[in-house]
C-alpha positions in Angstrom: 147.0 -84.4 -283.8 145.7 -87.6 -282.2 144.7 -90.1 -284.8 142.3 -91.3 -282.8 140.3 -88.1 -282.4 138.7 -87.8 -285.8 136.5 -85.1 -284.9 137.6 -81.5 -286.7 139.5 -78.9 -284.9 137.5 -76.1 -283.6 139.1 -72.9 -284.9 137.7 -69.3 -283.9 138.9 -67.0 -286.6 138.6 -63.1 -285.6 138.2 -60.8 -288.1 139.3 -57.4 -288.1 136.4 -56.1 -290.9 133.6 -57.7 -292.6 133.0 -55.2 -295.4 134.3 -54.6 -298.9 138.1 -54.0 -298.4 141.7 -55.2 -299.0 143.4 -58.0 -299.0 142.8 -59.2 -295.4 138.9 -59.5 -296.0 139.5 -61.3 -299.3 141.5 -64.0 -297.1 138.7 -64.3 -294.8 136.5 -65.2 -297.7 139.2 -67.8 -298.6 139.2 -69.4 -295.5 135.5 -69.8 -295.3 135.4 -71.1 -299.1 138.5 -73.4 -298.9 139.0 -74.7 -295.7 138.5 -78.4 -295.3 135.4 -78.9 -292.7 136.4 -82.5 -292.1 139.7 -81.3 -290.8 138.7 -78.0 -289.5 135.4 -76.6 -288.1 135.8 -72.7 -288.3 133.9 -69.9 -286.6 134.2 -66.5 -287.8 133.8 -63.8 -285.1 134.0 -59.8 -286.1 134.7 -58.1 -282.9 132.9 -55.1 -283.6 129.0 -54.7 -283.6 127.0 -55.6 -286.5 126.2 -52.8 -288.8 123.7 -53.5 -291.5 124.6 -50.9 -293.5 128.1 -52.4 -294.2 128.2 -54.6 -297.5 129.9 -57.7 -296.5 132.7 -59.0 -298.9 131.8 -62.6 -298.7 127.7 -62.4 -297.6 128.4 -66.5 -296.6 130.4 -66.2 -294.0 127.8 -66.3 -291.0 129.9 -64.0 -288.6 129.1 -63.6 -285.2 129.8 -60.2 -283.6 130.7 -58.8 -280.2 129.5 -55.7 -280.4 131.4 -52.6 -279.7 131.3 -52.7 -275.4 132.7 -54.9 -273.2 134.2 -57.2 -276.2 136.1 -59.1 -273.7 133.2 -60.9 -271.7 131.4 -61.4 -275.4 134.5 -63.3 -276.6 135.2 -65.6 -273.8 131.9 -67.8 -274.6 133.2 -67.9 -278.1 136.7 -69.0 -277.7 135.8 -71.4 -274.6 135.8 -74.4 -276.7 138.1 -73.4 -279.4 141.2 -75.8 -279.9 142.9 -73.0 -282.1 142.2 -69.2 -282.1 143.5 -66.9 -284.8 143.6 -63.4 -285.4 144.9 -60.4 -287.7 148.3 -59.3 -285.8 150.4 -56.6 -285.2 148.2 -55.2 -282.2 145.2 -56.8 -280.6 145.4 -57.4 -276.7 141.9 -57.9 -276.6 141.8 -61.2 -278.5 145.0 -62.5 -276.9 144.0 -61.8 -273.2 140.7 -63.6 -274.0 142.8 -66.6 -275.6 144.5 -66.9 -272.4 141.9 -66.5 -270.3 139.9 -69.0 -271.8 142.3 -71.9 -271.9 143.1 -72.0 -275.7 145.4 -74.7 -276.6 146.9 -72.7 -279.9 146.8 -68.9 -280.4 147.8 -68.1 -284.1 148.8 -64.5 -285.3 148.1 -63.6 -288.9 150.9 -60.8 -290.1 149.6 -59.0 -293.1 151.3 -56.1 -292.7 155.3 -55.1 -292.7 155.3 -54.5 -288.9 156.3 -56.0 -285.4 153.9 -58.7 -283.8 154.5 -61.0 -280.9 153.6 -58.8 -278.5 152.3 -61.3 -276.2 154.1 -64.3 -274.9 151.1 -66.6 -275.7 151.1 -66.1 -279.4 152.7 -69.7 -280.6 153.4 -68.7 -283.9 153.0 -65.9 -286.4 152.2 -66.4 -290.0 153.6 -63.8 -292.5 152.3 -63.5 -295.7 155.8 -62.9 -297.2 159.4 -63.2 -296.0 159.1 -59.4 -296.1 156.9 -59.5 -293.4 158.6 -62.0 -292.1 161.9 -59.7 -291.6 160.3 -57.6 -289.4 159.0 -59.9 -286.5 160.9 -59.6 -283.4 161.0 -63.5 -282.8 161.9 -65.3 -286.0 161.9 -68.6 -284.4 158.1 -68.0 -283.8 157.1 -67.5 -287.6 156.2 -69.2 -290.6 155.6 -67.6 -294.1 152.1 -68.7 -295.9 151.7 -66.8 -299.0 148.1 -65.6 -299.5 146.3 -67.3 -302.4 142.9 -66.1 -304.7 140.0 -67.4 -306.2 141.5 -68.0 -309.3 137.8 -68.9 -310.7 136.7 -65.4 -310.1 140.0 -64.2 -312.6 139.7 -66.1 -316.1 142.5 -66.0 -318.3 142.4 -63.6 -321.2 143.4 -66.4 -323.9 142.6 -63.7 -326.8 144.6 -60.4 -325.7 144.2 -57.7 -328.0 147.7 -56.8 -329.7 146.3 -53.6 -331.1 148.5 -50.1 -331.1 147.0 -48.8 -327.6 148.9 -50.5 -324.8 147.1 -50.3 -321.5 148.9 -50.3 -318.4 147.0 -50.6 -315.2 147.6 -49.6 -311.6 145.3 -50.4 -308.8 145.5 -49.5 -305.4 144.3 -46.7 -302.8 145.8 -43.4 -303.7 147.2 -42.8 -300.3 149.3 -45.9 -300.2 152.9 -45.1 -300.0 154.3 -45.6 -303.3 157.8 -44.5 -305.3 155.7 -43.2 -307.8 151.8 -43.6 -308.9 151.6 -44.5 -312.4 150.1 -41.0 -313.6 153.6 -39.5 -311.8 155.9 -41.4 -314.3 153.4 -40.7 -317.4 155.7 -38.3 -319.1 158.6 -41.3 -319.0 155.8 -43.5 -320.4 154.8 -41.2 -323.0 158.6 -41.0 -324.3 158.6 -45.0 -324.7 155.3 -45.3 -326.1 152.8 -41.8 -326.9 149.9 -44.0 -327.4 150.0 -45.8 -323.9 147.0 -45.5 -321.8 147.3 -45.3 -318.0 144.6 -46.5 -315.9 144.2 -45.9 -312.1 141.9 -47.6 -310.0 141.4 -47.9 -306.1 140.1 -45.7 -303.6 141.3 -41.7 -304.0 142.2 -42.4 -307.6 139.6 -39.7 -308.5 142.1 -37.0 -310.2 141.4 -35.2 -313.5 141.4 -37.8 -316.1 143.1 -37.2 -319.8 142.9 -39.1 -323.1 146.3 -40.9 -321.9 145.6 -41.0 -317.7 142.2 -42.3 -316.5 141.1 -42.1 -313.0 138.9 -45.1 -312.5 138.2 -44.4 -308.4 137.3 -47.7 -306.7 135.9 -50.3 -309.2 134.0 -53.9 -308.3 135.0 -55.0 -311.6 138.6 -55.5 -311.3 138.8 -58.8 -313.0 137.4 -57.3 -316.1 140.2 -54.1 -315.8 143.1 -57.2 -315.6 141.6 -58.6 -318.9 141.8 -55.2 -320.7 145.0 -54.3 -319.3 148.6 -55.4 -320.7 150.5 -54.6 -317.8 150.3 -54.0 -314.2 152.5 -51.2 -312.7 153.2 -51.4 -308.9 155.9 -49.3 -307.6 154.8 -49.7 -303.8 157.3 -49.1 -301.2 158.2 -52.6 -299.6 154.8 -54.2 -300.2 153.7 -56.7 -297.5 152.0 -59.1 -300.2 150.1 -57.8 -303.2 147.2 -60.1 -303.9 146.4 -57.9 -307.1 149.9 -58.9 -308.6 148.1 -62.8 -308.4 144.7 -61.4 -309.4 146.8 -59.6 -313.0 149.2 -62.5 -313.4 145.8 -65.1 -313.1 144.2 -62.9 -315.6 147.2 -62.5 -318.0 148.0 -58.7 -317.3 151.8 -59.0 -316.6 153.2 -57.3 -313.9 155.8 -54.8 -313.6 156.5 -54.6 -309.7 159.0 -53.0 -306.8 161.6 -55.6 -305.9 161.8 -54.9 -302.2 158.7 -56.5 -300.8 156.4 -59.5 -301.2 155.7 -58.9 -304.8 159.3 -60.0 -305.4 158.5 -63.3 -303.5 155.5 -64.1 -306.9 157.3 -62.5 -309.8 160.1 -64.0 -311.6 162.1 -61.6 -313.5 161.8 -61.9 -317.2 159.7 -65.1 -317.0 156.2 -63.7 -315.6 156.6 -60.4 -315.2 159.1 -58.0 -314.1 160.9 -56.5 -311.1 162.9 -53.4 -310.4 164.2 -50.9 -308.6 161.5 -48.7 -307.9 163.2 -46.2 -306.3 165.2 -45.6 -309.1 163.4 -43.6 -312.0 165.7 -44.4 -314.6 165.3 -48.1 -313.8 161.9 -48.0 -313.4 161.7 -46.5 -317.0 164.0 -49.0 -318.5 162.1 -51.8 -317.4 158.8 -50.2 -318.8 160.6 -49.9 -322.1 161.7 -53.6 -322.0 157.6 -54.7 -321.3 156.7 -52.4 -324.3 158.9 -54.0 -326.4 158.0 -57.5 -326.0 154.1 -56.7 -326.2 152.2 -58.7 -328.7 155.4 -61.4 -329.2 155.9 -64.9 -328.8 157.5 -64.0 -325.6 154.9 -61.9 -324.4 152.0 -64.7 -324.7 154.8 -67.2 -323.3 155.0 -65.0 -320.2 151.3 -64.5 -319.7 150.9 -68.3 -319.9 153.7 -68.7 -317.6 152.1 -66.1 -315.2 148.6 -67.8 -315.0 150.2 -71.4 -314.4 152.3 -70.0 -311.4 149.2 -68.9 -309.8 147.2 -72.0 -310.8 150.4 -74.3 -309.2 151.2 -72.0 -306.5 148.5 -69.3 -305.2 145.2 -71.3 -305.6 142.8 -70.7 -302.8 142.9 -74.4 -302.1 146.8 -74.6 -302.3 146.8 -71.6 -299.6 144.7 -73.6 -297.1 146.3 -76.8 -297.5 149.0 -74.9 -295.9 147.0 -73.9 -292.9 145.7 -76.9 -292.7 149.1 -78.6 -292.0 149.9 -75.9 -289.8 146.8 -76.3 -287.5 147.3 -80.0 -287.4 151.2 -79.7 -286.4 150.1 -77.2 -284.3 147.9 -78.9 -282.2 150.3 -82.4 -282.6 152.5 -80.0 -280.5 150.3 -78.4 -278.0 147.2 -80.8 -277.8 143.6 -80.3 -277.9 141.3 -78.9 -275.9 140.3 -81.0 -272.9 137.4 -79.0 -271.4 135.8 -75.5 -271.9 137.3 -72.7 -271.3 136.0 -70.2 -268.2 133.6 -67.7 -269.4 133.5 -65.8 -265.7 137.2 -64.1 -265.7 137.5 -60.5 -264.9 138.8 -58.5 -268.0 142.4 -57.1 -267.7 142.8 -53.4 -268.2 144.7 -54.4 -271.3 141.1 -55.2 -272.7 139.9 -52.3 -271.3 142.4 -50.1 -273.4 141.5 -52.4 -276.6 138.0 -51.4 -276.0 138.6 -47.6 -275.8 141.1 -47.5 -279.2 138.2 -49.5 -280.7 135.7 -46.8 -279.8 138.0 -44.1 -280.2 138.7 -45.1 -283.6 134.9 -44.9 -284.5 134.9 -41.5 -282.5 132.4 -43.4 -280.0 133.3 -41.0 -277.1 130.6 -42.7 -274.9 132.5 -45.9 -275.4 135.9 -44.6 -274.9 134.5 -43.4 -271.7 132.9 -46.5 -270.2 136.0 -48.2 -271.0 139.0 -46.0 -269.6 136.4 -45.9 -266.6 136.2 -49.8 -266.4 140.2 -49.9 -266.8 140.8 -47.0 -263.7 138.7 -49.4 -261.5 140.2 -52.5 -262.1 143.0 -53.4 -259.7 145.3 -55.5 -262.2 147.9 -53.3 -263.5 148.6 -53.0 -267.3 151.6 -55.6 -267.9 152.1 -55.0 -271.7 154.5 -52.1 -272.5 152.9 -51.7 -276.1 149.5 -51.7 -274.3 150.6 -49.0 -271.9 152.2 -46.9 -275.0 148.8 -47.1 -276.7 146.9 -46.0 -273.7 149.1 -42.8 -273.3 148.2 -42.1 -276.8 144.8 -42.3 -275.5 145.4 -39.9 -273.1 147.0 -37.5 -275.4 144.0 -37.5 -277.7 141.6 -37.3 -274.7 143.3 -34.2 -273.7 143.1 -32.7 -277.5 139.3 -33.6 -277.4 139.2 -31.9 -274.0 138.1 -35.1 -272.3 141.1 -34.0 -269.2 139.1 -36.4 -266.8 139.9 -39.4 -268.8 143.6 -38.7 -269.4 144.1 -38.4 -265.8 142.4 -41.6 -265.1 144.8 -43.2 -267.9 147.9 -41.8 -266.4 146.9 -42.9 -263.0 146.5 -46.2 -264.1 149.9 -46.1 -265.9 151.7 -44.9 -262.9 150.3 -47.7 -260.8 151.6 -50.0 -263.3 155.2 -48.8 -263.4 154.9 -46.9 -266.4 156.5 -43.8 -264.9 158.9 -42.1 -267.5 159.9 -38.8 -267.1 158.2 -37.3 -269.9 154.6 -39.1 -269.2 154.8 -37.6 -265.7 155.1 -34.2 -267.0 152.3 -34.9 -269.3 150.3 -36.0 -266.1 151.2 -32.4 -264.1 149.4 -30.3 -266.9 146.6 -32.5 -267.0 146.0 -32.3 -262.8 147.1 -28.8 -262.8 143.8 -27.4 -264.0 141.6 -29.8 -261.9 141.2 -29.8 -258.1 143.0 -33.2 -258.0 146.3 -32.9 -255.8 149.6 -33.3 -257.6 152.1 -33.2 -255.0 152.9 -36.8 -255.1 153.6 -36.3 -259.1 155.9 -33.5 -258.5 157.9 -35.0 -255.8 158.2 -38.5 -258.2 159.1 -35.9 -260.8 161.9 -34.2 -258.4 163.5 -37.6 -257.7 163.7 -38.3 -261.4 165.4 -34.9 -261.8 166.4 -33.8 -258.6 168.6 -30.8 -260.4 165.9 -29.6 -261.8 164.3 -26.5 -259.9 161.3 -26.1 -261.8 160.0 -29.1 -260.5 160.3 -28.0 -257.0 159.0 -24.2 -257.5 155.5 -26.2 -259.1 155.5 -28.5 -256.6 155.4 -25.8 -253.9 153.0 -23.7 -255.9 150.6 -26.6 -256.1 150.8 -27.1 -252.1 149.9 -23.2 -251.7 147.0 -23.7 -254.2 145.8 -26.5 -252.2 146.1 -24.4 -248.8 149.1 -26.1 -247.4 151.8 -23.8 -247.1 153.8 -25.7 -244.5 153.7 -28.1 -247.3 155.2 -25.6 -249.6 157.8 -24.5 -247.5 159.1 -28.0 -246.2 159.3 -28.7 -250.2 161.3 -25.8 -250.9 163.6 -26.0 -248.2 164.4 -29.8 -249.1 164.7 -28.3 -252.8 167.3 -26.0 -251.1 169.2 -28.9 -249.7 169.1 -30.9 -252.9 170.3 -27.9 -255.3 172.0 -25.2 -253.0 173.3 -23.8 -256.4 169.7 -22.4 -257.3 169.2 -18.8 -256.0 165.6 -18.9 -257.0 164.9 -21.5 -254.6 166.9 -20.0 -251.8 165.0 -16.7 -252.3 161.5 -18.0 -252.4 162.0 -20.1 -249.6 162.9 -17.3 -247.7 160.1 -15.3 -248.7 157.4 -18.2 -247.7 159.6 -18.1 -244.1 158.8 -14.6 -243.7 155.2 -15.0 -244.7 154.5 -17.8 -242.0 156.5 -16.0 -239.6 159.3 -18.5 -239.6 
C-alpha cells in the first residue's frame, strides 16, 4: 500500500444473510467488531431486501440492502468507490459481475464451505477457512488460509468445573448436517463405558424425544452456558470445513472429541487440548470416548482444559483473525493499487446477474421475481459466458417446468442455445418444452439431427412438428434428408413414401 496515502482502504463486504445463523454470520460480526478502522473503512452490504422480521445476529452492523429485484443496478453505486470487494464464495455471479463492472481493484472470495469456488477470473484470492477447504479449490496458487476466530469474551472459561459423577457430552449442530454419527446414535456405546453419562444435543432440528440419558435441546441462544456445563463436545461431522463451535467449546473449558478429516483437526491437538478420531470407525470412536472419560477429573484433564483455552486466546481470537485479514488487504492493494476514480454506475447488467436474481427469488419462492429476472435475461443481447452460471440457468429451467412455468424455461433454453451451451441433453429438454406450445421447434430438431445423425426418432419428430405447423413440404424434405442420412431405417423410408403419395409427388 502506498505509504503516502494514509486514508483507510474502502472495503465493501457483501453478506449472504443477516439473521441469527451459523459461522458466516458470526464472522460478519467479527469483522464489524475487530477490524481496525484506521486501516480499513468497511461497508456492509446485504444483497437482499431488508426484512424487519429477521432478528439480526449483530444489530450494531449497519447493513445497506439492495432489495430482491435488479440487484446488479443497486450494487454498482455501493461498489463504485470500493478499493476491495469481498463476498462469501462458491457461487455469486452477481457480486463478481458488479465488482468487475464497477472497476474494483481487488475482489476477494471468502470460502467457508468445502466446495470449489473461483468460477470468475477476476477473483484475486480465495480466502479459505481451513486447509480442508483450500484442497477443494481449482487454483491453489490463488488461495490463502485464514482460520476463523471467535469473540473470546463471549465464552468465559469455566475455571471451577464440576467433577461429579455425571459426565455431560454435548453435540451442537443442525440435525440435517452430514455426520458419521450423531451423539444419540452412539448412546449405547457410551453407556457401556459410563452408564451415568448424559448426552445433550443442541441445534436446529435436534428435537427428538428426550430420556433421562439423552436430551434434545433444540436451537438454543445460551450456548456459552451449555459449553460451561458440559465436559466434552462430541462432533463427528463429515469433512467439516471449520467448526466454530469447537473453538467456542475449547474457550469455555469443554474439551472436544472431533472427526480428524476436516477443519476441526486444524484446531485440536490430539491428547493436548482434545481428541481426534477416525469418525467413520465406530469402534475407534468408542475407544477415544473411553480414553476421554478415563481422564475426566484428573490433573491431565485440567491441564488439557487450560491448554485449550490458551490456544484459542493466542491463535483464534477475533483480533488475531482480523490482523491476518488486514495484512491480506494491505498486501493485495500493494500488488493491485488503490482505486483511482469512481466506477461507472451506468452499466448494463449481464445475463449472469439476471440468473443470480432469478435463483435468489426462486430460493425465496418469489415467482414474480423469477419471471422478471428471466425475461430481462432473455431480452439482453449479451450471451452467458460462465459455464457454472449456465448450469444454474439450466437447473432453473427444469424447476420452471416442474412448477408449470414452461414459458420461462423456453426463454432460458433459448438464451443457453444462443450462448453456445447446446449439449444434446439440453436440446432434448428444450424440445419437450416447445412441443407443448405454438413455438416452432424445427431448428431445434435440426440441431439434434446434426448431433445425432443416426437417430431416426429426431427425424420423425422434426417432420411431425413441421406437419403440425402446417408445412408438409418441409416435413417431406426432412424425411428425405433423413433417408439419405440413415438409409438403413425402413421406418423413415416408409414414412417418406407415404407422405410423398399424400402430396401427389
